[in-house]
C-alpha positions in Angstrom: -3.9 9.1 -23.5 -5.0 5.6 -22.5 -3.4 6.2 -19.1 -5.5 9.4 -18.6 -8.8 7.5 -19.8 -7.7 4.5 -17.1 -7.3 7.2 -14.3 -10.4 8.9 -15.0 -12.5 5.6 -15.1 -10.9 4.5 -11.7 -11.3 8.1 -10.2 -15.0 8.3 -11.2 -15.7 4.8 -10.0 -14.0 5.6 -6.8 -16.0 8.9 -6.3 -19.3 7.3 -6.8 -18.6 4.5 -3.9 -17.8 6.3 -1.0 -18.5 3.7 1.3 -16.1 1.1 -0.1 -14.4 -1.1 2.7 -11.9 -4.0 3.3 -12.5 -7.3 4.1 -9.5 -8.0 6.5 -9.6 -10.9 8.9 -8.6 -9.8 12.3 -5.5 -11.8 12.1 -4.6 -10.2 8.9 -5.5 -6.5 10.4 -3.5 -7.5 13.7 -0.5 -8.5 11.4 -0.9 -5.2 9.2 -1.0 -3.0 12.4 1.9 -4.8 13.9 4.1 -4.2 10.9 3.2 -0.6 10.7 3.7 0.2 14.7 7.3 -1.5 13.7 8.1 0.7 10.7 6.5 3.8 12.6 9.2 3.1 15.5 11.9 2.4 13.0 10.9 5.7 11.3 11.1 7.5 14.9 14.5 5.8 15.3 15.9 7.3 11.8 15.0 10.9 13.1 16.8 10.2 16.4 19.8 9.0 14.6 19.5 12.3 12.2 19.3 14.4 15.6 22.4 12.8 17.0 24.4 13.5 13.4 24.7 9.6 12.8 27.0 8.8 10.2 25.0 9.0 7.0 25.6 5.4 5.8 24.1 3.9 8.8 21.0 6.2 8.5 20.9 5.4 4.8 20.8 1.5 5.8 18.1 2.2 8.2 16.0 3.9 5.6 16.6 0.8 3.2 15.3 -1.4 6.2 12.1 0.9 6.5 11.6 0.8 2.6 11.9 -3.1 2.6 9.6 -3.6 5.6 6.9 -0.9 3.8 7.5 -2.9 0.4 6.7 -6.0 2.3 3.7 -4.7 4.0 2.5 -3.3 0.8 2.7 -6.8 -0.9 0.8 -8.4 2.0 -2.0 -5.8 1.6 -2.0 -6.0 -2.1 -2.2 -9.9 -2.0 -5.2 -9.7 0.2 -6.8 -7.0 -2.0 -6.3 -9.1 -5.1 -8.0 -12.3 -3.4 -10.9 -10.5 -2.1 -11.9 -7.1 -3.0 -10.9 -7.6 -6.9 -12.1 -11.2 -7.2 -15.4 -10.1 -5.5 -15.8 -6.8 -7.9 -14.8 -9.1 -11.1 -17.5 -11.7 -10.0 -20.1 -8.8 -9.6 -19.1 -7.9 -13.2 -17.3 -4.6 -12.2 -14.2 -5.0 -14.7 -13.0 -1.3 -13.6 -11.2 -2.8 -10.7 -8.4 -4.1 -12.9 -7.9 -0.6 -14.3 -7.7 0.7 -10.6 -5.3 -2.1 -9.8 -3.3 -1.2 -12.6 -3.0 2.2 -11.6 -2.1 1.6 -8.0 0.7 -1.0 -9.0 2.2 1.5 -11.0 2.3 3.7 -8.1 3.9 0.8 -5.9 6.6 0.2 -8.4 8.0 3.7 -8.6 
């Protein structure tokens, strides 16, 4: 029941603020986009491996590399989010951001 309350609170907060935006520096944004472009290429590569009937273990190792790259990108984004968006909202007195963050972290840890 508590998890549902947290999700409802975070969801209602999200729906009332439809213009929330991130504050990434150009360097951070470029880094994130570069990482995602590499991951996108890796995914296309795995698709090609599947189409060529590549040995399953080789494909699985490439998938593991993609998951590691996604996790690393997620950690970078999470760190930036906590240092900017979360701190800013707490400073403004908006403590619902903590509930939102906990929900997101639970999703990332699945």
